[in-house]
N, C-alpha and C positions, 0 to 999 in steps of 0.2 A: 474559156470558161470551165471551172472545175465541176466534174460530174458528181452528183450525189449518189450514195450507195443505193443499189436496188434492193428489192425484197430479198433476193438470195443472199446478198451481202449482210443484210440485217439479221437474217436467220442464222447465218454462220457465226456472226458476232455473239448472238444470244446463246447459241450452243456452246461456244467457247467459254463464255462467262459461267454457264451452268457447270461445265467440266471443272473449271477452276474452283467454283464453290464446293462441288462434291469432293474435290481433292483436298481442299482446306478442311472440310468437315471430317474426312477420313483421318487426316493428320492429327487434328485436334482430339479425335476419339482415341487414336493410338497413344497419344501423349497422356490422356486422362487415364486410360487403362494401365499404362506403364507406371504412372504415379501411384495409382491405387495398389498395384502389385508391390511397389517399393515400400509404401506405407505399411502394407500388411506384413511385409518381411521385417521392417523396422520394429513394428509392434511385437512381433514374435520374438525378435532378438532382445527387445526391451524386457519382455516377460522372463526370458531365460536369464538375463542380467540381474533382474530383481530377485529371482529365486537364489541365484548364486551369492548375491551380496546383501541379502535382506537384513542381516545383523548389522552390517555397516550402515545401511540406510536408516535403521532404527536408532543407532547409538551415536553416529557421527554427524553433527549438524552441517558441516561443510560438504560432506559426501551426500547428505540428504538434499541439500540445495542444488547440487549439480545434477542429481537424479531428477528433481522437478524440472530443471531446464531441459534435460533430455526428453522428458515426457511431453513438455509443451511443444517441442519441435515436431513431434509426430501426432499432435492433437489428442494426447491422453491426459486426463485429469484424475489422478489417484484419489483426490478428495471429493469427487463428484457425488459419492454415495458411501455410506457406512457398510453397504452390502456389496457383494460381488467379488470378482477375482482379486483386485488390488487390496480391498479391505481384509479379505481372508488371508492373503499372502503376507502382507506387511503389517496390518493393524494400524497404519498411520492415520486412518480416518478417526479412530478412537483417540489417538494421540493429540490430534489437532482439536477435536471436540473438547478434550480435557483442558487443553491450553486456553481455548475460547472461554470456557467457564471460569477459569482462574483469572483471565484478563478482565472479564466483566466484574468479577469480585474486587480486583485491585482498583479498577476505575471507579467503582462505587465507593470504596473505602477512602480513596484519596480525593474524591470530588469536593468535600467541604474545604479542602486545602487549596486545590488548584482550579476549582470551578469546572471540572470536567475536561481539562486539557492537560495532558501529561506528555513529557518528553519520551519518545519511543525508547531511547537508550536507558532511561531510568526505569521505565516499565519492565524492560527485559531484565534489569538488575534485580528489581523486586521479585519478579517471577522466578528468577534463578535462586534467590534466597529461599523462596517458599518451596522450591523443588530440590533442595539439597540432597534429599534421600532418594530422588527419582532416578530411574535407570538411564533415561535419555537426557542429554544436555540440550539446552535451548539456545537458538541463535536469533538474531533480529529477523532473519528471513522466515524463521518459524513463526515468530510473532506476527509478521505481516500477513502470512498465509492464514493464520488463525483469525486475525481481525477481518480479513476479506470475507470469511465465512459468516461473520457476525452481522453482515449487512442484511441478512434475512430477518433480523430482529426489527428492521425499520430504520428510520433516519436516526443519526446520532453517532454510530460507530464507524469511524473512518480515519484514515491517515492523511494529514495535510502537511505541506512543506512550508516552513517559514524561515527564510534565509537559508542557512546551511543545516537546519535541524528539521527532523520529522517529528510531528506531534500527533498524538492519538486523541481524537475528539470523541467523547462519549455522551455529549449532549447536542441537541439540534440547534446550536447557536451559530448563526452566520457571521463570520468575521469580515468586516469591510476592509478596504485597502488601507485606511488610516490605522486600523487596529493591527493589521499585519506588519505595517512599517514600525510601529511602536514595539511589537514583540521582537522583531528582528533587531532593532536598536538595543533592546535590553539584554541581548544574548551575551554581550561582553562582560557585564557586571551582575546581571540578574535583576537589575532595577533601573529605573530612569527617574529623572526629575523634570518638572514642567519646563524650567529654563533650558535644560539639556535638549528636550524635544524641540523647543522653539529654535534653538541654535543649530542643531544638527539637521533638522528637517525643513528649516526655513518656514515654520508655521507661526501663525498668530497665537497669542496667549489663549484666546477663546477656543481655537481649534484643538490645541494641545490638551487643554483642561477638559473639554467635552469628550474627546476620545478616551482619555485616561479615566474619567469618571464613569464612562459607559463600561469599560473593562472592569472597573471596580464593582459596579452594580451587577455585572454578570458573574461575579465571583472569581474572575481570572486574575485579579490583582489583590495585593495586600498593602496597606499603608503603614509607613514607619515615620513617626514624627519625633523620635527621640534623638535628634542630632543637634550639635552645638550651633551649626550654621542656620538652624531654623527652617531648613528646606525639607519639604516632604518627599520621601522616597516611595515610589510605587514598585513594589516587588512582584515578580511574576514567577510563582513556583514551577510553572511548566517549562521554564528555561533555566531555572537555577536549581540548586541542590536541596532546597527546602523540603520538597515533597518526598525525596528519597529518605531523608533523615527521619521525618515523621512516620512515613509508611513502614519503615523497617522496624519501628518500635511498636506499631499497632497491628501489623499483619502477621 
């Protein structure tokens, strides 16, 4: 018959567990302290790097994007405030604030055309046209960072992905799955027809018409009935070049 451990054995086992626990806590504390020390060193080196390359950070979009990635890895957000070390050193807080204001202006100006949904690539092109005389060039990464700061304005400003494209939404319209599928389908030509939606997506006529008419009511689509085949085209400025042509003339 196997003997059960006595009181002494239980006390020894408990003491051993306590020792392992204390050892584990000490190791965890050492690792935490080491990580804090390394992060502090990284931040200091990052500040030195920023001082040395501040002109490149301001003027070169690719360099600026890589700098943001470096900051993210050590938990630094240069855009967290318009005041403080980073704002005073680089002035990039004011740069993104200015971009944000211009992006809002462009979204409002093109809203009657695209219903508040604009291709990110086109938005950047229009923005670059407006900033031809500006000292700093603008990249898509810059636009994305500026838009992320616009969320403080409330619902509406955000970037959504439809198919292979990124679209900037400036109105609080919720797109359903059917609407996203139609927008993705329209990316090849800039428009779709009811029969095409039925065939390509295997939908009924009612489902296709309902989704298209909803997009039309929301201002995201434009209709074109001037074709010999008699079929109505539903154009989507947010995925075609229509908005860029009009915006470049009006902005």
